[in-house]
PAZADO-144935 format. One line per field, with one value per residue (C-alpha): chain; x, y, z. Coordinates in steps of 0.02 Angstrom, whole numbers, plus 50000, padded with zeros to 5 digits. Example, Ala and Ser with C-alpha at 12.3 -4.5 7.8 and 13.67 -1.06 7.14 Angstrom:
<sites>
ch: [A,A]
xx: [50615,50684]
yy: [49775,49947]
zz: [50390,50357]
</sites>
This chain:
<sites>
ch: [A,A,A,A,A,A,A,A,A,A,A,A,A,A,A,A,A,A,A,A,A,A,A,A,A,A,A,A,A,A,A,A,A,A,A,A,A,A,A,A,A,A,A,A,A,A,A,A,A,A,A,A,A,A,A,A,A,A,A,A,A,A,A,A,A,A,A,A,A,A,A,A,A,A,A,A,A,A,A,A,A,A,A,A,A,A,A,A,A,A,A,A,A,A,A,A,A,A,A,A,A,A,A,A,A,A,A,A,A,A,A,A,A,A,A,A,A,A,A,A,A,A,A,A,A,A,A,A,A,A,A,A,A,A,A,A,A,A,A,A,A,A,A,A,A,A,A,A,A,A,A,A,A,A,A,A,A,A,A,A,A,A,A,A,A,A,A,A,A,A,A,A,A,A,A,A,A,A,A,A,A,A,A,A,A,A,A,A,A,A,A,A,A,A,A,A,A,A,A,A,A,A,A,A,A,A,A,A,A,A,A,A,A,A,A,A,A,A,A,A,A,A,A,A,A,A,A,A,A,A,A,A,A,A,A,A,A,A,A,A,A,A,A,A,A,A,A,A,A,A,A,A,A,A,A,A,A,A,A,A,A,A,A,A,A,A,A,A,A,A,A,A,A,A,A,A,A,A,A,A,A,A,A,A,A,A,A,A,A,A,A,A,A,A,A,A,A,A,A,A,A,A,A,A,A,A,A,A,A,A,A,A,A,A,A,A,A,A,A,A,A,A,A,A,A,A,A,A,A,A,A,A,A,A,A,A,A,A,A,A,A,A,A,A,A,A,A,A,A,A,A,A,A,A,A,A,A,A,A,A,A,A,A,A,A,A,A,A,A,A,A,A,A,A,A,A,A,A,A,A,A,A,A,A,A,A,A,A,A,A,A,A,A,A,A,A,A,A,A,A,A,A,A,A,A,A,A,A,A,A,A,A,A,A,A,A,A,A,A,A,A,A,A,A,A,A,A,A,A,A,A,A,A,A,A,A,A,A,A,A,A,A,A,A,A,A,A,A,A,A,A,A,A,A,A,A,A,A,A,A,A,A,A,A]
xx: [50000,50139,50228,50071,50049,50229,50208,50053,50146,50288,50176,50054,50178,50225,50045,50053,50194,50068,49934,49921,49997,49877,49909,50096,50072,49961,50097,50227,50105,50081,50270,50272,50137,50238,50391,50286,50213,50386,50448,50301,50290,50479,50489,50353,50447,50607,50519,50456,50564,50725,50746,50769,50950,50931,50916,50802,50695,50681,50851,51013,51038,51028,50939,51082,51046,51212,51301,51472,51576,51454,51306,51335,51401,51265,51119,51218,51243,51059,51001,51116,51052,50870,50888,50997,50997,50841,50889,51072,51022,50933,51061,51233,51323,51310,51490,51486,51326,51408,51556,51441,51335,51489,51553,51385,51369,51542,51498,51331,51401,51557,51458,51331,51470,51556,51403,51474,51649,51802,51851,51683,51605,51742,51914,51855,51701,51791,51905,51777,51777,51653,51747,51870,52021,52033,52100,52224,52371,52297,52316,52505,52501,52351,52353,52350,52214,52104,52131,52084,51950,51802,51877,51845,51668,51571,51565,51654,51818,51969,51998,51826,51812,51727,51546,51577,51724,51628,51473,51555,51665,51849,51847,51780,51921,52052,52005,52066,52215,52271,52243,52356,52487,52499,52521,52340,52314,52209,52030,52045,52101,51975,51835,51886,51899,51722,51650,51745,51707,51532,51475,51515,51364,51252,51350,51332,51144,51136,51237,51124,50961,51019,51068,50918,50783,50840,50943,50794,50740,50917,50929,50764,50832,51001,50959,50869,51017,51126,51015,50958,50941,51035,51191,51184,51239,51352,51471,51557,51511,51590,51416,51425,51581,51493,51347,51463,51546,51376,51308,51451,51422,51244,51297,51431,51313,51185,51314,51366,51187,51130,51290,51310,51498,51645,51689,51536,51646,51758,51605,51529,51690,51707,51528,51561,51721,51631,51485,51606,51691,51521,51480,51644,51610,51439,51343,51174,51232,51216,51039,51110,51081,50899,50932,51065,50932,50810,50943,50959,50771,50746,50891,50819,50989,51095,51250,51350,51314,51464,51589,51498,51507,51692,51726,51615,51717,51883,51859,51773,51907,52046,51973,51935,52112,52174,52079,51919,51755,51612,51469,51539,51569,51390,51316,51432,51376,51193,51239,51340,51193,51077,51212,51208,51069,50991,50936,50837,50767,50584,50553,50371,50428,50578,50493,50393,50502,50644,50530,50509,50700,50698,50568,50682,50836,50759,50652,50474,50511,50563,50409,50301,50399,50370,50183,50195,50303,50168,50034,50133,50195,50053,50075,50264,50255,50134,50253,50403,50363,50333,50477,50372,50411,50444,50578,50474,50413,50593,50635,50484,50546,50720,50646,50535,50689,50767,50611,50611,50793,50748,50594,50694,50823,50684,50590,50750,50759,50944,50914,50832,50878,51020,50948,50962,51148,51152,51027,51117,51156,50970,50902,51012,50901,50742,50799,50776,50588,50581,50609,50426,50369,50300,50406,50294,50344,50512,50605,50484,50517,50705,50691,50595,50734,50865,50761,50750,50939,50977,50854,50916,51099,51075,50954,51020,51187,51183,51261,51422]
yy: [50000,50122,50077,50117,50284,50332,50287,50397,50543,50526,50516,50654,50796,50703,50718,50902,50921,50890,51012,51193,51269,51416,51449,51449,51581,51680,51675,51736,51872,51925,51939,52053,52162,52173,52231,52357,52426,52443,52535,52654,52692,52706,52829,52933,52937,52987,53123,53209,53155,53075,52965,52795,52827,52718,52785,52649,52587,52456,52404,52492,52533,52668,52665,52635,52533,52463,52318,52240,52084,51978,52032,51892,51765,51773,51733,51586,51516,51542,51456,51308,51285,51304,51183,51049,51080,50981,50828,50828,50849,50681,50586,50638,50543,50634,50694,50745,50841,50936,50985,51032,51141,51229,51259,51324,51435,51507,51541,51621,51735,51786,51822,51928,52025,52054,52144,52286,52253,52174,52329,52397,52224,52127,52206,52372,52317,52286,52438,52577,52692,52580,52417,52305,52331,52514,52468,52330,52442,52470,52284,52276,52232,52116,52100,52288,52309,52181,52255,52428,52372,52429,52603,52642,52578,52736,52887,53032,52970,52992,52850,52769,52614,52618,52558,52375,52357,52438,52337,52167,52077,52081,51905,51981,52107,51981,51870,52002,52046,51864,51856,52008,51925,51772,51877,51886,52070,52195,52205,52077,51936,51987,51984,51816,51745,51800,51728,51563,51528,51602,51488,51335,51382,51298,51136,51145,51166,51016,50909,50959,50931,50761,50703,50778,50741,50629,50632,50652,50811,50880,50843,50933,51085,51089,51196,51324,51339,51378,51499,51612,51801,51825,51787,51971,52016,51865,51943,52032,52037,51974,51920,51781,51717,51731,51631,51490,51477,51472,51347,51225,51233,51174,51043,50968,50957,50873,50743,50716,50701,50581,50478,50509,50535,50425,50525,50604,50668,50766,50834,50891,50980,51057,51119,51200,51281,51357,51416,51502,51584,51632,51730,51824,51866,51945,51977,51934,51763,51696,51661,51513,51422,51400,51282,51195,51159,51098,50979,50900,50891,50805,50685,50653,50655,50765,50657,50787,50928,50910,50904,51044,51154,51111,51167,51320,51385,51390,51552,51651,51599,51647,51819,51849,51804,51921,52063,52080,52089,52028,52084,52257,52275,52223,52356,52487,52431,52459,52637,52662,52595,52729,52863,52833,52796,52665,52803,52890,52749,52722,52552,52548,52547,52432,52299,52249,52324,52209,52064,52143,52144,51960,51923,52000,51908,51735,51750,51697,51510,51519,51622,51486,51355,51453,51446,51257,51262,51359,51237,51086,51164,51106,50924,50936,51009,50872,50740,50814,50749,50565,50571,50518,50664,50614,50693,50839,50875,50879,51004,51107,51115,51169,51306,51362,51381,51491,51598,51618,51677,51804,51861,51882,51988,52090,52125,52170,52338,52311,52265,52418,52410,52323,52154,52090,52078,52057,51915,51800,51673,51663,51667,51520,51403,51471,51423,51233,51265,51265,51076,51065,51131,51004,50936,51018,51198,51184,51257,51402,51439,51428,51548,51669,51660,51700,51841,51929,51922,51981,52126,52185,52176,52263,52399,52442,52486,52387,52461,52428]
zz: [50000,50045,49884,49785,49876,49841,49657,49647,49729,49605,49452,49500,49462,49302,49243,49285,49158,49018,49073,49122,48965,48965,49149,49112,48979,49096,49230,49105,49052,49232,49245,49093,49173,49334,49237,49139,49300,49377,49221,49212,49398,49409,49264,49344,49511,49424,49325,49484,49631,49565,49718,49633,49579,49425,49247,49177,49323,49387,49317,49356,49173,49041,48873,48751,48593,48534,48451,48473,48435,48533,48425,48301,48426,48559,48441,48370,48546,48583,48423,48457,48635,48583,48437,48515,48703,48755,48651,48704,48886,48872,48768,48831,48967,49133,49142,48959,48993,49136,49028,48885,48999,49065,48889,48831,48985,48954,48772,48820,48956,48859,48699,48793,48880,48713,48647,48752,48683,48765,48861,48919,48934,49023,49049,49123,49219,49383,49371,49395,49547,49637,49614,49705,49593,49642,49814,49772,49821,49994,50032,50017,50202,50209,50398,50426,50295,50381,50554,50491,50368,50473,50496,50313,50287,50330,50217,50300,50373,50259,50138,50148,50039,49868,49867,49827,49946,50088,50047,50065,50190,50142,50071,49910,49892,49947,49800,49679,49789,49782,49594,49579,49691,49577,49421,49364,49403,49309,49248,49109,49223,49356,49227,49157,49334,49376,49215,49219,49402,49394,49253,49360,49466,49337,49358,49547,49528,49411,49531,49677,49582,49521,49696,49783,49654,49511,49353,49238,49327,49319,49134,49103,49195,49107,48952,49060,49178,49027,48931,49073,49052,49217,49113,49062,49239,49265,49139,49213,49397,49556,49610,49480,49567,49736,49664,49614,49784,49870,49742,49767,49954,49925,49797,49910,50059,49946,49894,50075,50140,50003,50000,49813,49828,49874,50029,50110,50251,50133,50043,50209,50262,50088,50095,50264,50202,50054,50160,50278,50129,50058,50216,50198,50015,50045,50205,50129,50074,50250,50186,50088,50253,50195,50048,50152,50283,50151,50086,50258,50279,50112,50142,50316,50398,50510,50489,50388,50512,50631,50488,50398,50553,50573,50396,50411,50559,50466,50368,50508,50633,50512,50477,50661,50713,50576,50659,50556,50653,50541,50653,50680,50494,50454,50570,50495,50322,50370,50420,50259,50157,50225,50205,50017,49891,50004,50122,49985,49880,49929,50009,49950,49768,49778,49884,49729,49591,49649,49600,49428,49413,49458,49325,49194,49257,49272,49117,49070,49074,49255,49297,49218,49316,49476,49442,49437,49594,49685,49625,49683,49846,49961,49909,49921,50096,50151,50084,50174,50348,50303,50179,50030,49914,49734,49626,49560,49737,49800,49665,49716,49896,49841,49732,49876,49986,49852,49843,50032,50025,49894,49990,50152,50060,49983,50145,50237,50148,50116,49934,49860,49675,49583,49629,49450,49491,49680,49689,49567,49706,49748,49570,49519,49622,49543,49367,49388,49410,49220,49229,49280,49111,48986,48844,48717,48698,48787,48638,48635,48817,48788,48641,48752,48881,48750,48677,48845,48870,48693,48702,48872,48823,48655,48710,48884,48960,49122,49278,49374]
</sites>
């Protein structure tokens, strides 16, 4: 009897794949309306009050139709993924699929970035007055820089850090300092580093979905993880690199909890190490604890926790011993945030306009997948306690955790604008929701994803 019930729970979401096409289109249409409302209301606010501090609300962007070397390459990548991606995702061996997804992600992100040109799209992105590379020389003595890091967060004292340096723990800046120390200094190497590491986030998501749900679900998600509009902001942005570090923390814990790796102990320690590093790359990424918790709940085990905690303590202990106080820095950051644009941007607008930014970044296919996630959520939550959740239900619960992370960041008031870039580590885990879409029409949804990215990158000059 229990076997029959479990079979029914596994097949029920499968039946849902073949129905609801009109509701999917309606959900995507609602996403378009949300974006349109954010644009119109935002333009009206800027016309009269100028308190949004973005030129093309809700995105941090300017209207700037343009072309570049990537103009011919990006559509070719998109056509190839749309035409062959779904079939190859089914046929390729698993390891070959992972390598293919990484290669396609690299091609997609690089080609989109090159629409802006090599210099403006990649090599100069991380060298502006707001970015990390502007302070490399101030880290000649790393120990002294860490001990005095908090003294330069607030606006006012001499030598306050640029916006991105002040807005993140020093682990972010130290990444580029260490690259410089090994001979990979300058904006070009920094940009390439962020793209090459950032595109591995898709692989981490595939590994996690396969271990937590099943391989079929992961294969269905693969083309959508490659051809996501958020790639516009992954190249070139340090947040793409942050997303990858956080994603591999989740993936390794999933492998440890499910026993899908030769050494679960090493995977648990590695997951903890990366989570500790994640918290010292960006304050808000402590929220990655939510999907980590869901992984343990779905695997119905706490066995990896001690080793995870052991690994997670390494980076915080090292930074604390070096003289950096994370909690003090966070409270100073909150004050710095309200000293600058964050103190003027209206919460009432951004609390929903941020979601419009997310709709653009994740694309219409993900929005349709989120509709199916919401529909399946009650059944998935009921199946969680007895441990009878099928593969699609497990995916639903992982996506729900991602949405809760995003919602917590949104309601905090510390993410007013620029979320199309900042929320990359959260949006990554929304993208697999597209695996819930039916086979019929998958290429159409993929084409829509590509169209959003190409339009945004050709018509707008995105910020930072």
